[in-house]
MARBA-3410 file (N, C-alpha, C, O; in Angstrom, 1 decimal):
259
31.0,-3.5,33.2,29.9,-2.8,32.5,28.6,-3.4,32.8,28.3,-4.6,32.6 ~ 27.6,-2.6,33.3,26.3,-3.1,33.7,25.3,-3.0,32.6,24.3,-3.7,32.6 ~ 25.5,-2.1,31.6,24.5,-1.9,30.6,25.1,-2.3,29.2,26.2,-1.9,28.9 ~ 24.4,-3.2,28.5,24.8,-3.6,27.2,23.7,-3.3,26.2,22.5,-3.5,26.6 ~ 24.0,-2.9,25.0,23.1,-2.5,24.0,23.1,-3.5,22.9,24.1,-3.7,22.2
22.0,-4.2,22.7,21.9,-5.3,21.7,20.9,-4.8,20.6,20.0,-4.1,20.8 ~ 21.2,-5.3,19.4,20.3,-5.1,18.3,20.0,-6.5,17.7,20.9,-7.1,17.2 ~ 18.7,-6.9,17.7,18.3,-8.2,17.1,17.8,-7.9,15.7,16.9,-7.2,15.5 ~ 18.4,-8.6,14.8,18.0,-8.4,13.4,17.0,-9.6,13.0,17.4,-10.7,13.1 ~ 15.8,-9.2,12.6,14.8,-10.2,12.2,14.6,-10.0,10.7,13.7,-9.2,10.3
15.3,-10.7,9.9,15.3,-10.5,8.4,14.4,-11.5,7.7,14.1,-12.6,8.2 ~ 14.1,-11.1,6.5,13.7,-12.1,5.5,15.0,-12.5,4.8,15.9,-11.7,4.5 ~ 15.1,-13.8,4.5,16.3,-14.3,3.9,15.9,-15.2,2.7,14.8,-15.7,2.6 ~ 16.8,-15.4,1.8,16.6,-16.3,0.6,17.5,-17.6,0.8,18.7,-17.4,0.8 ~ 16.9,-18.7,1.0,17.7,-19.9,1.1,18.6,-20.1,-0.1,18.1,-20.1,-1.3
19.9,-20.4,0.1,20.8,-20.6,-0.9,21.4,-19.4,-1.5,22.3,-19.5,-2.4 ~ 21.0,-18.2,-1.1,21.5,-16.9,-1.7,22.6,-16.3,-0.8,22.3,-15.4,-0.1 ~ 23.8,-16.8,-0.9,24.9,-16.2,0.0,25.1,-14.7,-0.3,25.2,-13.9,0.6 ~ 25.3,-14.3,-1.6,25.5,-12.9,-1.8,24.4,-12.0,-1.3,24.8,-10.9,-0.7 ~ 23.2,-12.3,-1.5,22.1,-11.5,-1.0,22.0,-11.4,0.5,21.8,-10.4,1.1
22.1,-12.6,1.1,22.0,-12.6,2.6,23.2,-12.0,3.2,23.0,-11.3,4.2 ~ 24.4,-12.2,2.7,25.6,-11.6,3.2,25.5,-10.0,3.1,25.8,-9.3,4.0 ~ 25.0,-9.6,2.0,24.9,-8.1,1.7,23.9,-7.5,2.8,24.2,-6.4,3.3 ~ 22.9,-8.2,3.0,21.9,-7.7,4.0,22.5,-7.6,5.4,22.3,-6.6,6.1 ~ 23.4,-8.6,5.8,24.0,-8.6,7.1,25.1,-7.4,7.1,25.1,-6.7,8.1
25.8,-7.2,6.1,26.8,-6.2,6.0,26.2,-4.8,6.2,26.7,-3.9,6.8 ~ 25.0,-4.6,5.5,24.3,-3.3,5.6,23.8,-3.1,7.1,24.0,-2.0,7.6 ~ 23.3,-4.2,7.7,22.8,-4.0,9.1,24.0,-3.7,10.1,23.8,-2.9,11.0 ~ 25.1,-4.3,9.8,26.3,-4.1,10.7,26.7,-2.6,10.5,27.0,-1.9,11.5 ~ 26.8,-2.1,9.3,27.3,-0.8,9.1,26.3,0.2,9.7,26.7,1.2,10.3
25.0,-0.1,9.6,24.0,0.8,10.2,24.0,0.8,11.7,23.4,1.7,12.3 ~ 24.6,-0.1,12.3,24.6,-0.2,13.8,25.8,0.5,14.4,25.9,0.5,15.6 ~ 26.7,1.0,13.6,27.9,1.7,14.1,27.6,2.8,15.1,26.8,3.7,14.8 ~ 28.2,2.8,16.3,28.0,3.8,17.3,26.6,3.7,18.0,26.3,4.6,18.8 ~ 25.8,2.7,17.7,24.5,2.6,18.3,24.3,1.5,19.3,23.6,1.6,20.3
25.0,0.4,19.1,24.8,-0.8,19.9,26.2,-1.5,20.1,27.2,-1.2,19.5 ~ 26.2,-2.4,21.1,27.4,-3.2,21.4,27.5,-4.5,20.6,28.5,-5.0,20.2 ~ 26.3,-5.1,20.4,26.2,-6.4,19.7,25.0,-6.5,18.8,23.9,-6.1,19.1 ~ 25.3,-7.0,17.6,24.2,-7.2,16.6,24.1,-8.7,16.4,25.0,-9.4,16.2 ~ 22.8,-9.2,16.6,22.5,-10.6,16.5,21.7,-11.0,15.3,20.7,-10.3,15.0
22.2,-12.0,14.5,21.5,-12.5,13.3,21.0,-13.9,13.6,21.4,-14.5,14.5 ~ 20.1,-14.4,12.7,19.5,-15.7,12.9,20.5,-16.9,12.6,21.6,-16.7,12.1 ~ 19.9,-18.1,12.8,20.6,-19.3,12.4,20.9,-19.3,10.9,20.0,-18.9,10.1 ~ 22.0,-19.8,10.5,22.5,-19.9,9.1,22.1,-18.7,8.3,21.6,-18.8,7.1 ~ 22.2,-17.5,8.9,21.8,-16.3,8.1,22.6,-16.2,6.8,21.9,-15.8,5.8
23.8,-16.5,6.8,24.6,-16.3,5.6,24.1,-17.1,4.3,24.1,-16.5,3.2 ~ 23.8,-18.3,4.5,23.4,-19.1,3.4,21.9,-19.5,3.4,21.4,-20.1,2.4 ~ 21.1,-19.2,4.5,19.8,-19.7,4.6,19.9,-21.2,4.9,20.9,-21.7,5.3 ~ 18.7,-21.9,4.8,18.7,-23.3,5.2,19.2,-24.1,4.0,18.6,-24.1,2.9 ~ 20.3,-24.9,4.2,20.8,-25.7,3.1,20.1,-27.1,3.1,19.3,-27.4,4.0
20.3,-27.8,2.0,19.7,-29.1,1.8,20.9,-30.1,1.6,22.0,-29.7,1.4 ~ 20.6,-31.4,1.6,21.6,-32.4,1.3,22.2,-32.2,-0.1,23.3,-32.5,-0.4 ~ 21.4,-31.6,-1.0,21.8,-31.5,-2.4,22.7,-30.3,-2.6,23.6,-30.3,-3.5 ~ 22.6,-29.2,-1.7,23.4,-28.0,-2.0,24.4,-27.7,-0.8,25.1,-26.7,-0.9 ~ 24.4,-28.5,0.2,25.3,-28.1,1.3,26.8,-28.0,0.9,27.4,-27.1,1.4
27.2,-28.8,0.0,28.6,-28.8,-0.4,29.0,-27.5,-1.1,30.1,-27.0,-1.0 ~ 28.0,-26.9,-1.7,28.2,-25.6,-2.4,28.0,-24.4,-1.5,28.6,-23.3,-1.7 ~ 27.2,-24.5,-0.4,26.9,-23.4,0.4,27.8,-23.3,1.7,28.0,-22.2,2.2 ~ 28.3,-24.4,2.2,29.1,-24.4,3.4,30.5,-23.8,3.2,31.1,-24.0,2.1 ~ 31.0,-23.1,4.2,32.3,-22.4,4.1,33.1,-22.7,5.4,32.5,-23.0,6.4
34.4,-22.5,5.2,35.2,-22.6,6.4,35.0,-21.4,7.3,34.5,-20.4,6.8 ~ 35.3,-21.5,8.6,35.2,-20.4,9.5,36.1,-19.3,9.1,35.9,-18.1,9.5 ~ 37.2,-19.6,8.4,38.1,-18.5,7.9,37.8,-18.3,6.4,38.7,-17.7,5.7 ~ 36.6,-18.6,5.9,36.3,-18.4,4.5,35.8,-17.0,4.3,35.9,-16.1,5.2 ~ 35.5,-16.7,3.0,35.2,-15.3,2.6,34.0,-14.6,3.3,34.1,-13.4,3.5
33.0,-15.3,3.6,31.8,-14.7,4.2,32.1,-14.3,5.6,31.8,-13.1,6.0 ~ 32.7,-15.1,6.4,33.1,-14.7,7.8,34.1,-13.7,7.8,34.1,-12.8,8.7 ~ 35.1,-13.7,6.9,36.1,-12.6,6.8,35.4,-11.3,6.5,35.7,-10.3,7.1 ~ 34.3,-11.3,5.6,33.6,-10.1,5.3,32.9,-9.6,6.5,32.9,-8.4,6.8 ~ 32.3,-10.5,7.3,31.6,-10.1,8.6,32.6,-9.5,9.6,32.3,-8.5,10.2
33.8,-10.1,9.7,34.8,-9.7,10.6,35.3,-8.3,10.2,35.4,-7.4,11.1 ~ 35.5,-8.0,8.9,35.9,-6.7,8.5,34.8,-5.7,8.8,35.1,-4.6,9.2 ~ 33.6,-6.0,8.5,32.5,-5.1,8.8,32.3,-4.8,10.2,32.1,-3.6,10.6 ~ 32.5,-5.8,11.1,32.4,-5.6,12.6,33.5,-4.6,13.0,33.2,-3.7,13.8 ~ 34.7,-4.8,12.5,35.8,-3.9,12.9,35.6,-2.5,12.4,35.8,-1.6,13.2
35.1,-2.3,11.2,34.9,-1.0,10.7,33.8,-0.3,11.5,33.9,0.9,11.7 ~ 32.7,-1.0,11.8,31.6,-0.4,12.6,31.9,-0.3,14.1,31.2,0.5,14.7 ~ 32.9,-1.0,14.6,33.1,-1.0,16.0,32.1,-1.6,16.8,31.8,-1.2,17.9 ~ 31.4,-2.7,16.3,30.4,-3.5,17.0,30.7,-4.9,17.0,31.5,-5.4,16.1 ~ 30.2,-5.7,17.9,30.3,-7.1,17.9,29.2,-7.7,17.2,28.1,-7.1,17.0
29.3,-8.9,16.7,28.4,-9.6,15.8,28.2,-11.1,16.2,29.3,-11.7,16.3 ~ 27.0,-11.6,16.3,26.8,-13.0,16.3,26.0,-13.4,15.1,24.9,-12.8,14.8 ~ 26.5,-14.3,14.4,25.8,-14.7,13.1,26.0,-16.2,12.8,27.0,-16.8,13.2 ~ 25.0,-16.8,12.1,25.0,-18.2,11.8,25.4,-18.5,10.4,25.1,-17.7,9.5 ~ 26.0,-19.6,10.2,26.5,-20.0,8.8,26.6,-21.5,8.8,26.6,-22.2,9.8
26.7,-22.1,7.6,27.0,-23.5,7.4,28.5,-23.7,7.2,29.1,-23.1,6.3 ~ 29.0,-24.5,8.1,30.5,-24.6,8.2,30.9,-25.9,7.5,30.4,-27.0,7.6 ~ 32.0,-25.8,6.7,32.7,-26.9,6.0,34.0,-27.2,6.7,34.9,-26.3,6.7 ~ 34.1,-28.4,7.3,35.4,-28.8,7.9,35.9,-30.0,7.1,35.6,-31.1,7.5 ~ 36.6,-29.8,6.0,37.1,-30.9,5.2,36.1,-31.9,4.8,36.2,-33.1,4.9
34.9,-31.3,4.3,33.8,-32.2,3.9,32.9,-32.6,4.9,31.9,-33.4,4.6 ~ 33.1,-32.2,6.1,32.1,-32.4,7.2,31.4,-31.1,7.4,32.0,-30.0,7.4 ~ 30.1,-31.2,7.7,29.3,-29.9,7.7,28.6,-29.8,9.1,28.1,-30.7,9.6 ~ 28.6,-28.5,9.5,28.1,-28.2,10.8,27.2,-26.9,10.7,27.5,-26.0,10.0 ~ 26.1,-26.9,11.5,25.3,-25.7,11.6,26.0,-24.9,12.7,25.9,-25.2,13.9
26.6,-23.8,12.3,27.6,-23.1,13.2,27.2,-21.7,13.4,26.4,-21.1,12.6 ~ 27.8,-21.1,14.4,27.7,-19.7,14.7,29.0,-19.1,15.3,29.7,-19.9,15.9 ~ 29.2,-17.9,15.1,30.4,-17.2,15.6,30.0,-15.9,16.3,29.0,-15.3,16.0 ~ 30.7,-15.6,17.4,30.7,-14.3,18.0,32.0,-13.6,17.6,33.1,-14.0,18.0 ~ 31.8,-12.5,17.0,33.0,-11.7,16.5,33.0,-10.4,17.3,31.9,-9.7,17.4
34.1,-10.0,17.8,34.1,-8.8,18.7,34.3,-7.5,17.8,34.5,-7.6,16.6 ~ 34.4,-6.4,18.5,34.5,-5.1,17.7,35.8,-4.9,17.1,36.0,-3.9,16.4 ~ 36.8,-5.7,17.4,38.1,-5.7,16.7,38.1,-6.7,15.5,39.2,-6.8,14.9 ~ 37.0,-7.3,15.3,37.0,-8.3,14.2,37.5,-9.6,14.5,37.8,-10.4,13.6 ~ 37.7,-9.9,15.8,38.2,-11.2,16.2,37.1,-12.2,16.5,36.1,-11.8,17.2
37.3,-13.5,16.2,36.3,-14.5,16.5,36.5,-14.9,18.0,37.6,-15.4,18.3 ~ 35.6,-14.6,18.8,35.7,-14.9,20.2,35.0,-16.2,20.6,35.4,-16.9,21.5 ~ 34.0,-16.6,19.9,33.3,-17.9,20.1,33.0,-18.5,18.8,32.7,-17.8,17.8 ~ 33.1,-19.8,18.8,32.7,-20.6,17.6,31.9,-21.8,18.1,32.5,-22.7,18.7 ~ 30.6,-21.8,17.8,29.7,-22.9,18.3,29.1,-23.7,17.2,28.8,-23.1,16.1
29.0,-25.0,17.4,28.3,-25.9,16.5,27.1,-26.5,17.1,27.2,-27.0,18.2 ~ 25.9,-26.3,16.5,24.7,-26.8,17.0,24.7,-28.2,17.4,25.1,-29.1,16.7 ~ 24.3,-28.5,18.7,24.4,-29.8,19.3,23.1,-30.6,19.0,23.2,-31.8,18.7 ~ 21.9,-30.0,19.1,20.7,-30.7,18.9,20.1,-30.4,17.5,19.7,-29.3,17.2 ~ 20.1,-31.4,16.7,19.8,-31.3,15.3,18.3,-31.5,15.1,17.7,-32.5,15.5
17.6,-30.6,14.4,16.2,-30.7,14.1,16.1,-31.5,12.8,17.1,-31.8,12.1 ~ 14.8,-31.7,12.4,14.6,-32.5,11.1,15.3,-31.9,9.9,15.8,-32.6,9.1 ~ 15.2,-30.5,9.8,15.8,-29.9,8.7,17.4,-30.0,8.7,18.0,-29.7,7.6 ~ 18.0,-30.3,9.8,19.4,-30.5,9.9,19.9,-31.9,9.5,21.0,-32.1,9.1 ~ 19.0,-32.8,9.7,19.4,-34.2,9.5,19.7,-34.6,8.1,18.9,-34.2,7.2
20.8,-35.3,7.8,21.2,-35.5,6.5,22.0,-34.4,5.9,22.5,-34.5,4.8 ~ 22.1,-33.3,6.6,22.8,-32.1,6.2,24.0,-31.8,7.1,25.2,-31.7,6.6 ~ 23.8,-31.8,8.4,24.8,-31.4,9.3,25.1,-32.6,10.3,24.3,-33.5,10.5 ~ 26.4,-32.5,10.8,26.7,-33.3,12.0,26.5,-32.5,13.3,26.5,-31.3,13.2 ~ 26.2,-33.1,14.4,26.1,-32.4,15.6,27.4,-31.9,16.2,28.4,-32.6,16.0
27.4,-30.8,16.9,28.5,-30.3,17.7,28.6,-31.1,19.0,27.7,-31.9,19.3 ~ 29.6,-30.9,19.7,29.9,-31.7,20.9,30.2,-30.8,22.2,30.4,-31.3,23.3 ~ 30.3,-29.5,22.0,30.8,-28.6,23.1,29.9,-27.4,23.3,29.1,-27.1,22.3 ~ 29.9,-26.8,24.4,29.2,-25.6,24.7,30.1,-24.5,25.3,30.2,-24.3,26.5 ~ 30.8,-23.8,24.4,31.8,-22.9,24.8,31.2,-21.6,25.4,30.2,-21.1,24.9
32.0,-20.9,26.3,31.6,-19.6,26.8,32.9,-18.8,26.8,34.0,-19.3,26.9 ~ 32.7,-17.5,26.6,33.9,-16.6,26.7,33.6,-15.3,27.5,32.4,-15.0,27.7 ~ 34.6,-14.6,27.9,34.5,-13.3,28.4,34.4,-12.3,27.3,35.1,-12.3,26.3 ~ 33.4,-11.4,27.4,33.1,-10.4,26.4,32.5,-9.2,27.1,31.5,-9.2,27.7 ~ 33.2,-8.1,27.0,32.8,-6.8,27.5,32.4,-6.9,29.0,31.4,-6.3,29.4
33.2,-7.6,29.7,33.0,-7.7,31.2,32.0,-8.7,31.6,31.7,-8.8,32.8 ~ 31.4,-9.5,30.7,30.5,-10.5,31.1,30.9,-11.9,30.5,31.8,-11.9,29.7 ~ 30.2,-12.9,30.9,30.4,-14.2,30.2,29.2,-14.5,29.3,28.0,-14.3,29.7 ~ 29.5,-14.9,28.1,28.5,-15.1,27.1,28.6,-16.4,26.4,29.7,-16.9,26.2 ~ 27.5,-17.0,26.0,27.5,-18.3,25.2,26.5,-18.2,24.1,25.6,-17.3,24.1
26.6,-19.1,23.1,25.8,-19.2,22.0,25.0,-20.5,22.0,25.5,-21.5,22.3 ~ 23.7,-20.4,21.5,23.0,-21.6,21.2,22.3,-21.4,19.8,22.2,-20.3,19.4 ~ 21.8,-22.5,19.2,21.2,-22.4,17.9,19.8,-23.1,18.0,19.8,-24.4,18.2 ~ 18.8,-22.4,17.8,17.4,-22.9,17.5,17.0,-24.1,18.5,16.7,-23.9,19.6 ~ 17.0,-25.3,17.9,16.4,-26.5,18.6,17.1,-26.7,20.0,16.5,-27.3,20.9
18.3,-26.2,20.1,19.0,-26.4,21.4,18.2,-25.9,22.6,18.3,-26.4,23.7 ~ 17.4,-24.8,22.4,16.7,-24.1,23.5,15.5,-25.0,24.0,15.0,-24.7,25.0 ~ 15.1,-26.0,23.2,14.0,-26.8,23.6,14.3,-27.9,24.6,13.4,-28.6,25.1 ~ 15.6,-27.9,25.0,16.0,-28.9,26.0,16.7,-28.2,27.1,17.4,-27.2,26.9 ~ 16.6,-28.6,28.4,17.2,-27.9,29.5,18.7,-27.9,29.5,19.3,-27.0,29.9
19.3,-29.0,28.9,20.7,-29.2,29.1,21.6,-28.1,28.5,22.6,-27.7,29.1 ~ 21.4,-27.7,27.2,22.3,-26.7,26.6,22.4,-25.4,27.4,23.5,-25.0,27.7 ~ 21.3,-24.8,27.7,21.4,-23.6,28.5,22.0,-23.8,29.9,22.7,-22.9,30.4 ~ 21.8,-25.0,30.5,22.4,-25.3,31.8,23.9,-25.4,31.7,24.6,-25.0,32.6 ~ 24.3,-26.0,30.6,25.8,-26.1,30.4,26.4,-24.8,30.3,27.5,-24.6,30.9
25.8,-23.8,29.7,26.4,-22.5,29.6,26.3,-21.8,31.0,27.2,-21.1,31.4 ~ 25.2,-21.9,31.7,25.0,-21.3,33.0,26.0,-21.8,34.0,26.5,-21.1,34.8 ~ 26.3,-23.1,33.9,27.3,-23.7,34.8,28.7,-23.1,34.6,29.5,-23.1,35.5 ~ 28.9,-22.5,33.4,30.2,-21.8,33.2,30.1,-20.3,33.4,31.0,-19.6,33.1 ~ 28.9,-19.9,34.0,28.8,-18.6,34.5,28.2,-17.6,33.4,28.4,-16.4,33.6
27.6,-18.1,32.4,27.0,-17.3,31.4,26.0,-16.3,31.9,25.0,-16.7,32.6 ~ 26.3,-15.0,31.7,25.3,-13.9,32.0,24.3,-13.7,30.9,23.2,-13.2,31.1 ~ 24.7,-14.0,29.7,23.9,-13.8,28.5,24.1,-15.0,27.6,25.2,-15.4,27.2 ~ 23.0,-15.6,27.2,22.9,-16.6,26.1,22.3,-16.0,24.9,21.2,-15.4,24.9 ~ 23.0,-16.0,23.8,22.5,-15.5,22.5,22.0,-16.7,21.7,22.8,-17.7,21.4
20.8,-16.7,21.3,20.1,-17.8,20.6,19.9,-17.3,19.1,19.1,-16.4,18.9 ~ 20.6,-18.0,18.2,20.4,-17.7,16.8,19.4,-18.7,16.3,19.6,-19.9,16.3 ~ 18.2,-18.2,15.9,17.0,-19.0,15.7,16.7,-19.1,14.2,17.0,-18.3,13.4 ~ 16.0,-20.3,13.9,15.4,-20.5,12.6,14.0,-21.2,12.8,13.7,-22.2,12.2 ~ 13.2,-20.6,13.7,12.0,-21.2,14.1,10.9,-20.9,13.1,10.8,-19.8,12.5
10.1,-21.9,12.8,9.1,-21.8,11.7,7.7,-22.0,12.2,7.4,-22.5,13.3 ~ 6.7,-21.5,11.4,5.3,-21.7,11.7,5.0,-23.2,11.5,5.7,-23.8,10.7 ~ 4.1,-23.7,12.3,3.3,-23.1,13.3,3.8,-23.2,14.8,3.1,-23.2,15.7 ~ 5.1,-23.3,14.9,5.7,-23.7,16.2,6.4,-22.5,16.9,7.1,-22.7,17.9 ~ 6.1,-21.3,16.5,6.8,-20.2,17.1,6.5,-20.1,18.6,7.3,-19.6,19.4
5.3,-20.5,19.0,4.9,-20.4,20.4,5.8,-21.2,21.3,6.0,-20.9,22.5 ~ 6.5,-22.3,20.8,7.4,-23.1,21.6,8.6,-22.3,22.1,8.9,-22.5,23.3 ~ 9.2,-21.5,21.2,10.3,-20.7,21.7,9.9,-19.5,22.4,10.6,-19.0,23.3 ~ 8.7,-19.0,22.1,8.2,-17.8,22.9,8.0,-18.3,24.3,8.2,-17.5,25.3 ~ 7.6,-19.5,24.5,7.4,-20.0,25.9,8.7,-20.5,26.5,8.9,-20.2,27.7
9.6,-21.1,25.7,10.8,-21.7,26.3,11.8,-20.6,26.7,12.5,-20.8,27.8 ~ 11.9,-19.5,26.0,13.0,-18.6,26.3,12.9,-18.0,27.7,13.9,-18.0,28.4 ~ 11.7,-17.5,28.1,11.6,-17.0,29.5,11.9,-18.0,30.6,12.5,-17.7,31.6 ~ 11.5,-19.2,30.3,11.7,-20.3,31.3,13.2,-20.6,31.4,13.7,-20.8,32.5 ~ 13.9,-20.8,30.3,15.3,-21.1,30.3,16.1,-19.9,31.0,17.0,-20.1,31.7
15.6,-18.7,30.7,16.3,-17.5,31.4,16.1,-17.6,32.9,17.0,-17.3,33.6 ~ 14.9,-17.8,33.3,14.6,-17.9,34.7,15.3,-19.1,35.4,15.8,-19.0,36.5 ~ 15.3,-20.3,34.7,16.0,-21.4,35.3,17.4,-21.2,35.5,18.0,-21.7,36.5 ~ 18.1,-20.4,34.7,19.5,-20.2,34.7,20.0,-18.9,35.1,21.2,-18.6,35.1 ~ 19.0,-18.0,35.5,19.3,-16.7,36.0,20.3,-15.9,35.1,21.3,-15.4,35.5
19.9,-15.9,33.8,20.7,-15.1,32.8,19.8,-14.5,31.8,18.6,-14.9,31.7 ~ 20.3,-13.6,31.0,19.5,-13.1,29.9,19.6,-14.1,28.7,20.6,-14.7,28.6 ~ 18.5,-14.2,28.0,18.5,-14.9,26.7,18.0,-13.9,25.6,16.9,-13.3,25.8 ~ 18.8,-13.8,24.6,18.4,-12.9,23.5,18.4,-13.7,22.2,19.4,-14.3,21.8 ~ 17.3,-13.7,21.5,17.1,-14.5,20.3,16.7,-13.7,19.1,15.8,-12.8,19.2
17.4,-14.0,18.0,17.0,-13.4,16.7,16.5,-14.5,15.8,17.2,-15.5,15.7 ~ 15.4,-14.3,15.1,14.8,-15.3,14.3,14.5,-14.7,12.9,14.3,-13.5,12.7 ~ 14.4,-15.5,11.9,14.0,-15.1,10.6,12.5,-14.9,10.6,11.7,-15.3,11.5 ~ 12.0,-14.2,9.5,10.6,-14.0,9.3,10.3,-14.2,7.8,11.2,-14.0,7.0 ~ 9.1,-14.6,7.5,8.7,-14.7,6.1,9.0,-16.1,5.5,9.5,-17.0,6.2
8.8,-16.2,4.2,9.0,-17.5,3.5,10.4,-17.9,3.2,11.2,-17.0,2.9 ~ 10.7,-19.2,3.3,11.9,-19.8,2.8,11.5,-20.9,1.8,10.3,-21.0,1.4 ~ 12.4,-21.6,1.3,12.1,-22.7,0.3,11.3,-23.8,0.9,10.4,-24.3,0.2 ~ 11.5,-24.1,2.2,10.7,-25.2,2.8,9.7,-24.8,3.9,8.7,-25.4,4.1 ~ 10.0,-23.6,4.5,9.3,-23.2,5.7,8.9,-21.7,5.6,9.5,-21.0,4.9
7.9,-21.4,6.4,7.6,-20.0,6.7,8.1,-19.7,8.1,7.7,-20.4,9.0 ~ 8.9,-18.7,8.3,9.5,-18.5,9.6,8.7,-17.6,10.5,8.0,-16.7,10.0 ~ 8.8,-17.8,11.8,7.8,-17.2,12.7,8.2,-15.9,13.4,7.4,-15.4,14.2 ~ 9.4,-15.4,13.1,9.7,-14.1,13.7,9.8,-14.2,15.3,10.4,-15.1,15.8 ~ 9.1,-13.2,15.9,9.1,-13.2,17.4,10.5,-13.2,18.0,10.7,-13.8,19.0
11.4,-12.4,17.4,12.7,-12.3,18.1,12.4,-11.7,19.5,11.5,-11.0,19.7 ~ 13.2,-12.2,20.5,12.8,-12.2,21.9,14.0,-12.0,22.8,15.0,-12.5,22.6 ~ 13.8,-11.2,23.8,14.7,-11.1,24.9,14.0,-11.3,26.2,12.9,-10.7,26.5 ~ 14.5,-12.2,27.1,14.0,-12.4,28.4,15.1,-12.1,29.5,16.3,-12.4,29.2 ~ 14.7,-11.6,30.6,15.7,-11.3,31.6,15.9,-12.4,32.6,15.2,-13.4,32.5
16.8,-12.3,33.5,17.1,-13.4,34.4,16.0,-13.8,35.4,16.2,-14.9,36.1 ~ 15.0,-13.0,35.5,13.8,-13.4,36.3,12.7,-14.0,35.5,11.6,-14.3,36.0 ~ 13.0,-14.2,34.2,12.0,-14.9,33.3,11.0,-13.9,32.7,10.0,-14.3,32.2 ~ 11.3,-12.6,32.8,10.4,-11.6,32.2,10.8,-11.3,30.8,11.9,-11.0,30.5 ~ 9.8,-11.3,29.9,10.0,-10.8,28.5,10.2,-9.3,28.5,9.3,-8.6,29.0
11.3,-8.9,28.0,11.6,-7.4,27.9,11.5,-6.9,26.5,11.5,-5.7,26.3 ~ 11.5,-7.8,25.5,11.3,-7.4,24.1,10.8,-8.6,23.3,11.2,-9.7,23.5 ~ 9.9,-8.3,22.4,9.3,-9.4,21.6,8.8,-8.8,20.3,7.9,-7.9,20.3 ~ 9.4,-9.2,19.2,8.9,-8.8,17.8,7.7,-9.5,17.4,7.2,-10.4,18.0 ~ 7.1,-9.0,16.3,5.9,-9.7,15.8,6.3,-10.8,14.9,7.4,-11.2,14.7
5.2,-11.4,14.3,5.4,-12.7,13.5,5.5,-12.5,12.0,5.7,-13.5,11.3 ~ 5.5,-11.2,11.6,5.4,-11.1,10.1,6.3,-10.0,9.5,6.3,-10.0,8.3 ~ 6.9,-9.2,10.3,7.7,-8.1,9.7,9.2,-8.2,9.8,9.7,-8.6,10.9 ~ 9.9,-7.9,8.8,11.3,-7.7,8.9,11.6,-6.5,9.7,11.0,-5.4,9.5 ~ 12.5,-6.6,10.7,12.6,-5.5,11.7,14.0,-5.6,12.4,14.7,-6.7,12.2
14.3,-4.6,13.1,15.5,-4.7,14.0,15.0,-4.1,15.4,14.3,-3.1,15.4 ~ 15.3,-4.8,16.5,14.9,-4.4,17.8,16.1,-4.1,18.6,17.0,-4.9,18.7 ~ 16.2,-2.9,19.2,17.2,-2.5,20.1,16.8,-2.7,21.6,15.7,-2.3,22.0 ~ 17.6,-3.3,22.3,17.3,-3.7,23.7,18.6,-3.3,24.6,19.7,-3.6,24.2 ~ 18.3,-2.7,25.7,19.4,-2.5,26.7,19.3,-3.4,27.9,18.2,-3.5,28.5
20.4,-4.2,28.1,20.4,-5.1,29.2,21.1,-4.6,30.4,22.2,-4.1,30.3 ~ 20.5,-4.7,31.6,21.2,-4.4,32.8,21.8,-5.7,33.4,21.1,-6.5,34.1 ~ 23.0,-5.9,33.1,23.6,-7.2,33.3,23.7,-7.5,34.8,23.8,-8.7,35.2 ~ 23.7,-6.5,35.7,23.7,-6.8,37.1,22.5,-7.6,37.6,22.5,-8.2,38.6 ~ 21.4,-7.6,36.7,20.2,-8.4,37.1,20.5,-9.9,37.1,19.8,-10.6,37.9
21.5,-10.3,36.4,21.9,-11.7,36.5,22.4,-12.1,37.9,22.0,-13.1,38.4 ~ 23.2,-11.2,38.4,23.7,-11.5,39.8,22.6,-11.4,40.8,22.5,-12.2,41.7 ~ 21.7,-10.4,40.6,20.6,-10.3,41.5,19.7,-11.5,41.5,19.2,-12.0,42.5 ~ 19.4,-12.0,40.3,18.6,-13.2,40.2,19.2,-14.4,40.8,18.5,-15.2,41.4 ~ 20.5,-14.6,40.7,21.2,-15.7,41.3,21.2,-15.6,42.8,21.1,-16.6,43.5
21.4,-14.4,43.3,21.4,-14.2,44.7,20.0,-14.5,45.3,19.8,-15.2,46.3 ~ 18.9,-14.1,44.6,17.6,-14.4,45.0,17.3,-15.9,45.0,16.6,-16.4,45.9 ~ 17.8,-16.6,43.9,17.6,-18.0,43.8,18.3,-18.7,45.0,17.7,-19.7,45.5 ~ 19.5,-18.3,45.3,20.3,-18.9,46.3,19.6,-18.7,47.7,19.6,-19.6,48.5 ~ 19.0,-17.6,47.9,18.3,-17.3,49.1,17.0,-18.2,49.2,16.8,-18.7,50.3
16.3,-18.4,48.1,15.1,-19.2,48.2,15.5,-20.7,48.5,14.9,-21.3,49.2 ~ 16.6,-21.1,47.9,17.1,-22.5,48.1,17.5,-22.6,49.6,17.1,-23.6,50.2 ~ 18.1,-21.6,50.1,18.5,-21.7,51.5,17.3,-21.7,52.5,17.4,-22.5,53.5 ~ 16.3,-21.0,52.1,15.1,-21.0,53.0,14.4,-22.4,52.9,14.0,-22.9,53.9 ~ 14.4,-23.0,51.8,13.8,-24.3,51.6,14.6,-25.4,52.5,14.0,-26.2,53.1
15.9,-25.3,52.4,16.7,-26.2,53.2,16.5,-26.0,54.7,16.3,-27.0,55.4 ~ 16.4,-24.8,55.1,16.1,-24.5,56.5,14.8,-25.0,56.9,14.6,-25.5,58.0 ~ 13.8,-24.9,56.0,12.4,-25.3,56.4,12.4,-26.8,56.6,11.6,-27.3,57.3 ~ 13.3,-27.6,55.9,13.3,-29.0,56.1,14.2,-29.5,57.2,14.3,-30.7,57.5
END
């Protein structure tokens, strides 16, 4: 499949409000039926940003009620979903994300490796960078701060990722950092990067929006604004990843020949 249709959800969320945030996600999934292949939500969409004081109340197992509700909604709508949540593993907590396919099956389960200040004292870091086959391509997940370092995207690219989905929770005044980093990481690794971010106020931060898609040549193909709750639909021509890799290999070959 050369064309994939993504919908990036840029929501306002309420930190600590699982019922409200989950209901918003379920409505967005239902509204996407028959329109797109993949719906992408931000970092910890289900619970918002937890704190050391409330993480034990907000974190859920990957087979807990919120992810089950998302799986059921994805199956009913016939769409895949990438969404973030706070994961509880027998009293250990992770900033996690899942990729759920259109049959309601969990295809990827990722735990954020690079912890930001808001994660510290709340979450433990993950240790792996999984990739899976999905709709004829290879896809991987990253979460927010991961994108600010070359290593995480490179780990996924080395496993052949054609698309990296970034679940973001970037806040003001630092939105420019991910606006700049996403095209660079896409160009470095000759893959698409699609990012969904929150917008509006939370308990501790105001979120910067600018949900963003960059192609394998480092070109921005979609960019939301910094202030509005919105959904952005983007069509990806996945063969561009192969074209970008071929072009990069040719350039490297020319440089070797020149020396």
